[in-house]
LUMDRENFI-621294 format. One record per atom (N, C-alpha, C): x, y, z. Coordinates in steps of 0.02 Angstrom, whole numbers, plus 50000, padded with zeros to 5 digits. Layout:
XYZ...
END
This chain:
494034788047016493694781647013492954782847028492514779846987491804780646996491514774947038491044776647082490684771547121490014770547088489854764547064489204763547033488654763447085488074765947066487484765247109487224758247099487174754147152486954747347143486204746847130485994741147103485284739847093485074740247021484534736647005484284736446936484044743246913483734747046956483454753446936483954759146936484564757646955485064762946961485224766446896485174762846840485324765946776484864771846761484214770946777483734776346766483874782146813484064780646875484234785946922484824789846896485344786246873485934789646846485764793846786485374791046739485194794746678484804801046696484344800546744483944806246763484364811646797484844809446838485234814246877485894816146845486084812646793486744813646762486844820746737486354823246700486434829946671485884834346700486084839446734485614844246761485814851146738485354855746742485514862646723485534866846785486094870146794486184874546851486274881646827485964886346862486054893346845486694895746876487144898346837487774900946862487784908546849487964912146901488044919346891488744920746865488774924446812489414926146782489564933346799490154934646825490324941346847490654945246790490884951146803491224955546755490754957846700490124959346719489654962246671489304957246626489444950846632489104945946590488454943846624487984941746583487344939446610487404932346635486944930546680486934923546705486644919046651486854912846652486604908046603486554901246635486194896746601486144889846623486594885746579486994881546610487434877146572487344870046598487384865146554487324858246578487934856246619487814852446671488354850046714488314842546716488854839246698488884831946700489034829646771488644824846795488764821846860488994814746851489514812746885489754805846883489334801646930489404795046925489074790546972489254792347043489894793847053490134795547121489784801847146489674806747102489324812847122488614811347144488254807247106487564805547122487534801647187487974796747195487994792847257488144797347317488634801847309488814806347363488234810847381487884813447331487314817847344486764814147382486574808247358486044804547391486254802047460486894800847469487144798447533487144803947586487154810147565487144815747613486474816447648485954814247616485284815347642485104810347697484744812847747484464808447797483754806347776483504809347723482854807347696482934800647660482384797147653482394790547624482174791047551482574788047506482414788047435482384780847411481914779447366481864772847338481564772947269481704767747231481404766847166481034760247169480414760347145479974754547148479804752447077479864745947063479744743346997479004742846980478834740346920478134739946898477674736146945477934731246980477524727347026477454730747095477814736147105477824739547170478404737347214478814732747190479384730247229479944735447232480274735747289480844740247298481424737847255481644742147209482184740347163482844743447186482824749447212483424753047233483244757547291483704758347338483604762847395484274765947414484254772047440484884775147461485104772347529485694774247549485984771747611485564773547672485254779347673484854781447730484254776747739483954774547684483394769947688483614763447720484164760747695484424754447722484604755147796484944760547813485164761547882484564762447929484064766147907483464767247949483114760647963483114756147914482794749647922483254744447952483894746247964484354741747997484684736547951484644737647887484944733047838485544736247804485944732147772486434734747725486044735847659486324739647614485984740847550485874734247512486364729747514486294723247480485734719147512485714718947578485184715147613484494717847596484424724447597483774727447586483494725747517483924725347467483684723647399483404716647396483584712347443483354705347443482694704347481482474709347518481874708547560481254710647520480774706147512480164707847475479764713147513479394717147475479004722647504478514720047557478214714147545477724711647593478034709647660478704709147663479034707847726479284714247759479254719847723479464726247749478874730347775478314730047741477744734347755477244730647800476964734147848476464731347894475884728547853475624722647872475074719647834474474724247824474314728347874473744732847868473864738547819474494739847803474674745347758474894742947689474954736447681475254733647620474874735347557474214734547557473824735647496473894742947472473824747647518473874754747497474584756547477475074753647510475774755047493475954752147425475744746047412475874743047346475524747047291474914749347305474554753247255474934759747239475204762947290475564769147279476194767947238476534762347251477164761047217477104756947153476494755047135476404751347074476414756147015476824754846967476884759146908476204759846875476034765946860475404767346826474814768246873474934767246938474384768046985474134775246986474574779846974474384786846972474874790646928474634795746896475084799846856475274806246893474914807746946475094813646986475464811247049475824815747078476214813947137475754812447196475884806847229475524805147290475934807947348475614811647392475984814947444475674813547512476104812447561475874811747629475594805047647475694799947606475444793247621475884790247675475584787947729475964785147784475884777547787476424774147804476404766947812476944764847862476824759047893477294756347942477754751447907478404752247921478914747947891479294744347945479414737847935479764733647984480514734247977480834735748033481564735748035481814728548039482444727548026482744720948029482664717848098482674722048151482604719548219481884718148239481404719148193480704717648206480284723448231480594729048247480214734948269479934738548207479444742848219479094746348164479264753748164479314756548105479404763748096478864766248050478594772148064478114775448021478484779847970478334778947906478624783147853478064786847818478204793247803477744797347762478064797947693477704795447642477984794947575477694800147528478104802247483477894805947423478164801947365477744800547316477964796447260477684799147195478054797947141477804799947075478064795047023477694794646969477874790446913478494793346880478974789146863479574791446829479414793646758479814798146730479684800646663479644795146610480024789846619480014784546569479474779346583479064780446634478494776146653478704769046668479334767946686479554761246703479564759846777479514764946817479554764046889479254770146925479234769646990478984775147032479554777147079479684783647084480184786247130479824788347193480114786647251479814788647314480324791847359480084796647398480484799847450480074799547514480404797947569480044797347632480434800547688480064801747741480384803847803480084799747859480484798647910480274794647967479854799048013479224797248022478774801248064478554797248126478954792348145478794788148202478724792348266479174796948277479144801048338478494804948341478254807348285477614810948283477044806348305477054800048281476534795248301476584793548375477184792748400477274791248471477044797048515477194803148495476974809048533476214809548532475904808248475475174808448471474864803248517475164797348520474914792048564474984794048637475524797348655475634799548724475114804848743474964809348697474454814548710473774811248721473594806548677472944803148684472904799248749473444796048768473464792348831473384797048891473734802648889473684807548943472974810348950472664811648893471964814148894471494808848922471604802548904471184797248930471254796549005471864796949031471974796549103471644802449139471714808349111471394814249141470634813649140470364811249085469644810349079469394805249130469784799949142469604794849191469584797749262469974802849275469974806049341469374810849346469244814549293468724819649295468014816649293467914811549252467244808749243466894806549307467224802849351466864800649412466834805949467467164811449458467174816649508466474819749516466224820249579465544823049590465524830549578466084833849581466084841049569466634842849519466584848649489467084850849441467754851749475468274850549438468944851349465469224857949442
END
């Protein structure tokens, strides 16, 4: 039994991932060759579900059309709920313009890498995501992959805070410490 990938953009994801070429080593003196391998919907879903990385497909307007389970879980939504939330309710207002530009079809033909933006979880807390995105081959959408870099931002804030406290101690001191 096949599990369909939900969402409007899922057809393009399936078509792109359905047939891939894998190099197989053939033993008994034969040379290695590449052969096409058919992947079912269930194979693609299983593969994307294994990842803790966040994957999404964004339509021509920059709206989120499809996301894997890790994206939904990280944001605290079910996959069905996440598809109903507009991008402007997910992305921090200060990051919205640059995020929409990155995910708007045709905004760039080369891959955008390392773009960071804050995304709102269902519970109202914020997570920092670092995105890599590229225009799909059929130019109908943008594929994005992200990782959660919130801990890196929190650690950086803690370091800056510690330095500020130390500087506040050292500055008024009449002699070197």
